[in-house]
LUMGUPA-768075 format. One record per residue: residue number from 1; residue in three letters; x, y, z of N, C-alpha, C, O in turn. Coordinates in steps of 0.05 Angstrom, whole numbers, plus 5000, padded with zeros to 4 digits. Layout:
N
<kelo NUM	migu ALA	n_u X	n_v Y	n_w Z	ca_u X	ca_v Y	ca_w Z	c_u X	c_v Y	c_w Z	o_u X	o_v Y	o_w Z>
...
//
This chain:
45
<kelo 1	migu MET	n_u 6535	n_v 6957	n_w 3450	ca_u 6548	ca_v 6928	ca_w 3450	c_u 6573	c_v 6933	c_w 3478	o_u 6587	o_v 6952	o_w 3484>
<kelo 2	migu VAL	n_u 6566	n_v 6902	n_w 3492	ca_u 6573	ca_v 6903	ca_w 3518	c_u 6593	c_v 6884	c_w 3516	o_u 6585	o_v 6864	o_w 3504>
<kelo 3	migu LYS	n_u 6622	n_v 6883	n_w 3526	ca_u 6643	ca_v 6865	ca_w 3526	c_u 6637	c_v 6847	c_w 3548	o_u 6631	o_v 6856	o_w 3570>
<kelo 4	migu VAL	n_u 6637	n_v 6824	n_w 3543	ca_u 6639	ca_v 6799	ca_w 3564	c_u 6656	c_v 6778	c_w 3570	o_u 6666	o_v 6767	o_w 3550>
<kelo 5	migu LYS	n_u 6662	n_v 6771	n_w 3590	ca_u 6691	ca_v 6750	ca_w 3590	c_u 6672	c_v 6716	c_w 3586	o_u 6656	o_v 6708	o_w 3603>
<kelo 6	migu MET	n_u 6676	n_v 6709	n_w 3573	ca_u 6664	ca_v 6678	ca_w 3568	c_u 6676	c_v 6658	c_w 3598	o_u 6697	o_v 6658	o_w 3611>
<kelo 7	migu ASN	n_u 6656	n_v 6645	n_w 3599	ca_u 6657	ca_v 6628	ca_w 3621	c_u 6667	c_v 6599	c_w 3610	o_u 6685	o_v 6584	o_w 3619>
<kelo 8	migu VAL	n_u 6649	n_v 6596	n_w 3587	ca_u 6649	ca_v 6567	ca_w 3569	c_u 6651	c_v 6580	c_w 3541	o_u 6653	o_v 6604	o_w 3535>
<kelo 9	migu GLN	n_u 6651	n_v 6552	n_w 3523	ca_u 6665	ca_v 6558	ca_w 3495	c_u 6638	c_v 6553	c_w 3483	o_u 6622	o_v 6534	o_w 3489>
<kelo 10	migu THR	n_u 6633	n_v 6575	n_w 3462	ca_u 6614	ca_v 6573	ca_w 3448	c_u 6611	c_v 6585	c_w 3422	o_u 6626	o_v 6603	o_w 3416>
<kelo 11	migu ALA	n_u 6590	n_v 6576	n_w 3402	ca_u 6585	ca_v 6583	ca_w 3376	c_u 6572	c_v 6597	c_w 3378	o_u 6551	o_v 6591	o_w 3389>
<kelo 12	migu TYR	n_u 6575	n_v 6633	n_w 3366	ca_u 6561	ca_v 6655	ca_w 3362	c_u 6554	c_v 6668	c_w 3333	o_u 6568	o_v 6688	o_w 3328>
<kelo 13	migu HIS	n_u 6543	n_v 6664	n_w 3320	ca_u 6541	ca_v 6670	ca_w 3293	c_u 6564	c_v 6664	c_w 3273	o_u 6575	o_v 6681	o_w 3258>
<kelo 14	migu GLY	n_u 6567	n_v 6641	n_w 3275	ca_u 6588	ca_v 6623	ca_w 3265	c_u 6614	c_v 6631	c_w 3279	o_u 6633	o_v 6622	o_w 3265>
<kelo 15	migu GLU	n_u 6620	n_v 6640	n_w 3295	ca_u 6649	ca_v 6641	ca_w 3307	c_u 6643	c_v 6633	c_w 3333	o_u 6623	o_v 6634	o_w 3347>
<kelo 16	migu LEU	n_u 6672	n_v 6622	n_w 3336	ca_u 6679	ca_v 6603	ca_w 3357	c_u 6687	c_v 6624	c_w 3382	o_u 6707	o_v 6639	o_w 3380>
<kelo 17	migu PHE	n_u 6672	n_v 6624	n_w 3402	ca_u 6683	ca_v 6636	ca_w 3430	c_u 6684	c_v 6629	c_w 3450	o_u 6666	o_v 6617	o_w 3463>
<kelo 18	migu ARG	n_u 6707	n_v 6637	n_w 3457	ca_u 6732	ca_v 6616	ca_w 3474	c_u 6729	c_v 6624	c_w 3503	o_u 6725	o_v 6647	o_w 3509>
<kelo 19	migu ALA	n_u 6730	n_v 6600	n_w 3526	ca_u 6727	ca_v 6614	ca_w 3547	c_u 6757	c_v 6628	c_w 3558	o_u 6779	o_v 6623	o_w 3547>
<kelo 20	migu GLY	n_u 6755	n_v 6645	n_w 3580	ca_u 6767	ca_v 6667	ca_w 3588	c_u 6781	c_v 6680	c_w 3568	o_u 6806	o_v 6682	o_w 3565>
<kelo 21	migu LYS	n_u 6757	n_v 6689	n_w 3550	ca_u 6770	ca_v 6706	ca_w 3522	c_u 6751	c_v 6727	c_w 3527	o_u 6728	o_v 6723	o_w 3535>
<kelo 22	migu VAL	n_u 6760	n_v 6750	n_w 3521	ca_u 6737	ca_v 6772	ca_w 3521	c_u 6730	c_v 6783	c_w 3492	o_u 6746	o_v 6785	o_w 3474>
<kelo 23	migu TYR	n_u 6697	n_v 6790	n_w 3489	ca_u 6686	ca_v 6782	ca_w 3457	c_u 6664	c_v 6813	c_w 3470	o_u 6657	o_v 6820	o_w 3493>
<kelo 24	migu GLU	n_u 6661	n_v 6824	n_w 3446	ca_u 6638	ca_v 6834	ca_w 3443	c_u 6613	c_v 6830	c_w 3434	o_u 6615	o_v 6823	o_w 3411>
<kelo 25	migu VAL	n_u 6592	n_v 6832	n_w 3441	ca_u 6567	ca_v 6826	ca_w 3437	c_u 6544	c_v 6847	c_w 3436	o_u 6552	o_v 6870	o_w 3440>
<kelo 26	migu ASP	n_u 6515	n_v 6844	n_w 3431	ca_u 6498	ca_v 6862	ca_w 3437	c_u 6484	c_v 6860	c_w 3467	o_u 6484	o_v 6839	o_w 3481>
<kelo 27	migu GLU	n_u 6472	n_v 6882	n_w 3472	ca_u 6466	ca_v 6884	ca_w 3499	c_u 6451	c_v 6858	c_w 3504	o_u 6460	o_v 6846	o_w 3524>
<kelo 28	migu GLU	n_u 6425	n_v 6843	n_w 3488	ca_u 6408	ca_v 6824	ca_w 3499	c_u 6422	c_v 6806	c_w 3505	o_u 6421	o_v 6796	o_w 3527>
<kelo 29	migu THR	n_u 6441	n_v 6797	n_w 3479	ca_u 6452	ca_v 6770	ca_w 3485	c_u 6465	c_v 6775	c_w 3508	o_u 6454	o_v 6764	o_w 3527>
<kelo 30	migu ALA	n_u 6491	n_v 6791	n_w 3518	ca_u 6503	ca_v 6800	ca_w 3541	c_u 6486	c_v 6795	c_w 3563	o_u 6494	o_v 6777	o_w 3578>
<kelo 31	migu LYS	n_u 6464	n_v 6807	n_w 3570	ca_u 6446	ca_v 6803	ca_w 3592	c_u 6437	c_v 6772	c_w 3592	o_u 6438	o_v 6761	o_w 3614>
<kelo 32	migu ARG	n_u 6430	n_v 6759	n_w 3572	ca_u 6420	ca_v 6729	ca_w 3574	c_u 6445	c_v 6715	c_w 3579	o_u 6444	o_v 6695	o_w 3594>
<kelo 33	migu TRP	n_u 6467	n_v 6720	n_w 3569	ca_u 6488	ca_v 6700	ca_w 3580	c_u 6502	c_v 6705	c_w 3611	o_u 6510	o_v 6685	o_w 3624>
<kelo 34	migu ILE	n_u 6505	n_v 6728	n_w 3619	ca_u 6515	ca_v 6735	ca_w 3648	c_u 6490	c_v 6723	c_w 3665	o_u 6494	o_v 6713	o_w 3687>
<kelo 35	migu ALA	n_u 6462	n_v 6726	n_w 3653	ca_u 6443	ca_v 6712	ca_w 3670	c_u 6447	c_v 6684	c_w 3677	o_u 6440	o_v 6676	o_w 3699>
<kelo 36	migu SER	n_u 6457	n_v 6667	n_w 3658	ca_u 6450	ca_v 6641	ca_w 3661	c_u 6485	c_v 6626	c_w 3662	o_u 6493	o_v 6605	o_w 3654>
<kelo 37	migu LYS	n_u 6495	n_v 6643	n_w 3671	ca_u 6529	ca_v 6641	ca_w 3677	c_u 6545	c_v 6633	c_w 3652	o_u 6568	o_v 6627	o_w 3658>
<kelo 38	migu LEU	n_u 6540	n_v 6631	n_w 3632	ca_u 6555	ca_v 6626	ca_w 3607	c_u 6578	c_v 6656	c_w 3602	o_u 6594	o_v 6653	o_w 3584>
<kelo 39	migu ALA	n_u 6580	n_v 6675	n_w 3614	ca_u 6596	ca_v 6702	ca_w 3608	c_u 6593	c_v 6718	c_w 3631	o_u 6570	o_v 6719	o_w 3641>
<kelo 40	migu ILE	n_u 6615	n_v 6733	n_w 3644	ca_u 6611	ca_v 6749	ca_w 3655	c_u 6617	c_v 6777	c_w 3649	o_u 6629	o_v 6779	o_w 3627>
<kelo 41	migu LYS	n_u 6615	n_v 6797	n_w 3658	ca_u 6612	ca_v 6833	ca_w 3646	c_u 6641	c_v 6830	c_w 3649	o_u 6648	o_v 6815	o_w 3667>
<kelo 42	migu ALA	n_u 6659	n_v 6842	n_w 3635	ca_u 6686	ca_v 6843	ca_w 3622	c_u 6691	c_v 6875	c_w 3632	o_u 6683	o_v 6896	o_w 3623>
<kelo 43	migu GLU	n_u 6708	n_v 6867	n_w 3656	ca_u 6718	ca_v 6906	ca_w 3666	c_u 6721	c_v 6927	c_w 3645	o_u 6728	o_v 6918	o_w 3623>
<kelo 44	migu GLU	n_u 6719	n_v 6949	n_w 3646	ca_u 6738	ca_v 6964	ca_w 3633	c_u 6755	c_v 6967	c_w 3626	o_u 6767	o_v 6962	o_w 3647>
<kelo 45	migu GLU	n_u 6772	n_v 6972	n_w 3611	ca_u 6801	ca_v 6974	ca_w 3611	c_u 6805	c_v 7008	c_w 3606	o_u 6828	o_v 7017	o_w 3605>
//
């Protein structure tokens, strides 16, 4: 699982992911979203 910070609002598996918030998604989804600028990789805290 990878933490991403959303750039846009989207629905994912029935949940609403809001822009500016950090969510944990599987690695394949994270790669696609980062490549298409829907999200950025969240900084590890």
